[in-house]
C-alpha positions as CSV (number, residue, x, y, z in Angstrom):
1,M,18.4,-8.7,-2.6
2,P,16.7,-9.5,0.7
3,S,15.2,-13.2,1.1
4,L,11.6,-13.7,1.6
5,S,9.8,-14.4,4.5
6,K,8.0,-17.8,5.1
7,E,4.8,-16.3,5.0
8,A,5.8,-14.1,1.5
9,A,7.0,-17.5,0.0
10,L,4.0,-19.3,1.1
11,V,1.4,-16.6,-0.2
12,H,3.0,-16.0,-3.6
13,D,3.5,-19.8,-4.2
14,A,-0.1,-20.7,-3.5
15,L,-1.4,-17.4,-5.7
16,V,0.9,-19.0,-8.5
17,A,-0.5,-22.2,-8.2
18,R,-4.1,-20.6,-8.7
19,G,-3.2,-18.4,-11.2
20,L,-4.2,-15.5,-9.1
21,E,-1.0,-13.6,-9.0
22,T,-0.5,-10.3,-10.8
23,P,1.3,-11.1,-13.8
24,L,5.2,-9.9,-13.9
25,R,7.9,-10.1,-16.3
26,P,10.4,-12.6,-14.6
27,P,12.7,-12.2,-13.0
28,M,11.6,-9.6,-10.9
29,D,14.8,-9.2,-8.8
30,E,16.7,-8.0,-12.1
31,L,16.9,-4.6,-11.4
32,D,17.1,-2.5,-8.0
33,N,15.3,-0.4,-6.7
34,E,17.5,2.6,-7.4
35,T,18.2,1.7,-11.1
36,R,14.2,0.9,-11.5
37,K,13.3,4.5,-10.1
38,S,16.4,6.1,-12.0
39,L,14.8,4.1,-15.8
40,I,11.5,5.2,-14.5
41,A,12.4,8.9,-13.8
42,G,13.7,8.8,-17.3
43,H,10.9,8.0,-18.6
44,M,8.5,10.3,-17.1
45,T,11.0,13.1,-18.2
46,E,10.3,11.7,-21.6
47,I,6.6,12.2,-21.0
48,M,6.4,15.2,-19.7
49,Q,8.7,16.3,-22.4
50,L,6.1,15.0,-25.2
51,L,3.5,17.4,-23.2
52,N,5.6,20.0,-23.9
53,L,6.0,20.7,-20.2
54,D,8.8,22.8,-18.7
55,L,11.3,21.1,-16.7
56,S,13.3,23.9,-15.9
57,D,10.5,25.4,-13.9
58,D,11.4,24.8,-10.3
59,S,7.8,23.6,-9.8
60,L,8.3,20.4,-12.2
61,M,12.0,19.9,-12.1
62,E,12.4,16.9,-9.9
63,T,8.5,15.6,-10.6
64,P,10.0,12.7,-12.7
65,H,11.9,11.5,-9.7
66,R,9.0,12.0,-7.0
67,I,6.7,10.1,-9.2
68,A,9.4,7.4,-9.9
69,K,10.2,7.1,-5.8
70,M,6.2,7.4,-5.3
71,Y,5.9,4.2,-7.8
72,V,8.3,2.0,-6.7
73,D,8.4,2.9,-2.6
74,E,5.2,3.5,-2.3
75,I,2.0,2.5,-4.4
76,F,3.7,-0.6,-6.6
77,A,5.4,-1.6,-3.2
78,G,3.1,-4.5,-3.0
79,L,5.1,-5.9,-6.2
80,D,7.8,-7.0,-4.0
81,Y,7.4,-9.8,-1.9
82,T,10.5,-8.4,0.4
83,N,8.0,-5.7,1.5
84,F,5.3,-8.8,2.4
85,P,4.1,-7.6,6.5
86,K,5.6,-9.6,9.3
87,I,2.8,-11.6,10.1
88,T,2.9,-13.4,14.0
89,L,0.5,-16.7,13.4
90,I,-1.3,-17.9,16.7
91,E,-1.7,-21.6,17.0
92,N,-5.5,-22.5,17.3
93,K,-5.6,-23.7,20.1
94,M,-9.4,-23.2,20.7
95,K,-10.3,-25.1,17.3
96,V,-11.8,-22.4,15.8
97,D,-13.4,-24.1,12.8
98,E,-16.0,-21.2,12.4
99,M,-15.2,-18.4,9.3
100,V,-13.4,-15.4,10.8
101,T,-14.0,-12.4,8.5
102,V,-12.5,-8.4,8.8
103,R,-15.1,-6.1,6.9
104,D,-14.5,-2.5,6.1
105,I,-11.0,-2.5,5.5
106,T,-10.1,0.6,3.6
107,L,-7.7,0.3,0.7
108,T,-6.3,2.5,-1.3
109,S,-4.7,1.2,-5.0
110,T,-4.2,1.9,-8.3
111,C,-6.6,1.1,-11.4
112,E,-4.3,-1.1,-13.8
113,H,-5.7,0.4,-17.0
114,H,-5.2,3.8,-16.0
115,F,-3.1,4.2,-13.2
116,V,-5.3,6.2,-11.2
117,T,-5.8,6.0,-7.8
118,I,-9.0,3.9,-6.3
119,D,-10.3,3.5,-3.4
120,G,-12.2,1.0,-1.6
121,K,-13.0,-1.3,1.0
122,A,-12.6,-4.9,1.3
123,T,-13.8,-8.1,3.7
124,V,-11.9,-10.9,4.1
125,A,-13.1,-14.3,5.4
126,Y,-11.4,-17.4,6.0
127,I,-11.6,-20.7,8.1
128,P,-8.9,-21.6,10.1
129,K,-7.1,-24.7,10.8
130,D,-3.9,-24.7,12.2
131,S,-3.4,-21.4,13.0
132,V,-5.3,-18.2,13.6
133,I,-3.9,-14.9,12.0
134,G,-4.5,-11.5,14.7
135,L,-7.1,-9.1,12.8
136,S,-4.6,-6.5,12.3
137,K,-2.3,-8.5,10.2
138,I,-5.2,-9.3,7.7
139,N,-5.3,-6.0,7.6
140,R,-1.9,-5.4,6.7
141,I,-2.0,-8.3,3.8
142,V,-4.6,-6.3,2.0
143,Q,-2.8,-2.9,2.2
144,F,0.2,-4.6,0.8
145,F,-2.0,-6.4,-2.0
146,A,-3.1,-2.7,-2.5
147,Q,0.2,-1.5,-3.6
148,R,-0.2,-3.0,-6.6
149,P,-2.5,-2.9,-10.0
150,P,-5.8,-5.3,-9.1
151,G,-7.1,-7.6,-11.6
152,S,-9.8,-7.1,-13.9
153,G,-11.2,-3.9,-12.8
154,T,-11.3,-5.0,-9.0
155,F,-9.7,-5.9,-5.9
156,D,-9.4,-9.6,-6.4
157,P,-9.6,-12.2,-4.5
158,T,-5.9,-12.6,-3.9
159,N,-6.4,-10.8,-0.4
160,S,-8.2,-13.4,1.0
161,D,-6.4,-16.3,-0.7
162,G,-3.3,-15.0,0.6
163,A,-4.5,-15.0,4.4
164,A,-6.4,-18.2,4.3
165,N,-3.3,-19.7,2.5
166,L,-1.2,-18.5,5.5
167,A,-4.1,-19.9,8.2
168,R,-4.2,-23.1,6.7
169,H,-0.4,-23.9,6.3
170,Q,1.4,-23.3,9.7
């Protein structure tokens, strides 16, 4: 398993400390992604068979594998902190102490209750301390957290907490 970046570990630890981390069964790294995809495909095959779908039909034959790949590599990739975006922090030489706000960040996520796609917009705001985060990096952090089921039917404060923590601790 690749090691986590310093920024990913910092964000993860801060979210755990605040009780905001997505609930996961430990340890997350007990299975590699290929094994995870294989197991998901097997379960998806069972679900499709229970729905009485004909998996010998060429239009459905590979669907369980496509769904497994989509879950692990795309829509739930944010559950794996090794996918956390590379973040370059900039020293706060200008001593910016006013709130930095990035609005209307388009996101697509997955409803934790029904596993259906949800679209939305996010706003992230933080007050820099030692470092500032490039605006495009904030968008990438939001996209990372969108690739996991958001809590309580809303896109939760995890994003801004993660971004703010990076700016405070560097």
